[in-house]
N, C-alpha and C positions, 0 to 999 in steps of 0.2 A: 602414489598418493598425491592428491591435489594439495598444493601449498598456498595458493593465492586465490583471492576472490571468495565466493561463498562456498563453504564446505558442506552445507546441508545438501545431500545428494538429490533429494526431490526438487528443491528449489533450483539447483544448478541445472538439472535436466530440463525442467520446464522453461527456464529462461532461454536455454539453447534452442528450444522449439519455437520461440516467438518470432513473428515477422513485424514489419512496419505497420503501425496503427493498432496492433493487438493491445488489448486491455488486461491489466492485472490490478489487484487490490491488496492493500495492507489494512487490517482492521483491528479494532479493540476486541476484548473478550466477549462482548455482548452482541456483536454484529451477526445477524442471521446469515449463515453460509450453507449452501448445499454441500453435503458431505463429500460428493465426488469432486468438488472444486477446492476443498479445504486442505491447506497444509498447516497443521496445528503446531505452533511453537510454544503455546501457553504452558508455563510451568507452575505458576501460582498467581494469585491475584496481584497484578502490577508487574509481573515479570514474564518474559522480557518486555521492556518498555517499547511502545509503538515507535517512538522517534529513533531509538537505537537500531531497531530492525530496519526502519526506512533508510537510515543513513548507510547501513551496510549494504542493503539492496541497491541503493543508488550508485555504489562503488562498482557494481557489476551489471548495471542496467541503464540503458539510455532512454531518458524520458523527454518527450517533446510537448506534452500537455498533461494537465491533471485536473481532477474534479474533487471538490470538497463539499460537504454539506454546509449550506449557508448558516446553519445554526451554530457552527463552530465560532463564528465571529463574536457572538454574545456569550455562549456557554463555555467556551474554552479558548479564549484569545491567545493565551500563552502557547498553546499547542499550534495554533495557526501561525504564530510568529516563528516557532521552531521549524515548521514545515517550509515556510517562505525562505528561511535562511539556507535550507538545504537545496531549494529549487529557485534561486534568485532571479534567473532570467527566463523562466518557463511560465507560459501563460496558464492561468487557473480559471476554471469556470465553477461558480458557486451554484449549486442546485439544492432543492429541498432534500431533507433526509429521506423522505418517502421516495422521491425520484432517484436518489442515490441507491437505495435498496433495490429498486426496480432495475437500475443499470447493472447491478451485480450479475444479472442473467447473461450479460454480454462479456464478462471477463473470462479469461482462460483459467485463472486460479486466484485464490485469496489466501494470503498468509495471515493466520490468526495469531495475535500476540496476547500477552497477559494484561495489556493496558486496561486500566479501569477508570479512565477519565472520559467525559462525554464527547462524542463526535470525533474521536481519534481514529478516523478512517480516511482513506484516500484511494482513488482510482487513478492509475497511471497509464498513459498511452505511449507505446513503444515508438521510438524514433527510428529513422532509417540510418544505418551505420555508414552509408557512403553518399 
């Protein structure tokens, strides 16, 4: 049995399949996600929290770049601050929420959380491990 890292078997398997520049996403409970790409962790409204899932994911995933909806700056600045604390030296690109939803077509998978605060969504680009 696995003792360290992410214990969720689906997430662990999919992370192992990623290569450099592949995209993945973590989203709130309202983000529209294709069912074939969705890994659903939502248990109830608000649980698990987006930032908790992101923090655990980043302990097992190397990120070189990420995307946020620019609306997060005005509608959820505390969540933006929390994200920046977890990714302090990683470049961020802000795009409109509409562009963000279109970009989801390019991700390998999306982890759905129970988060119920606006614009608590991120797209992460995988870094090279060597």
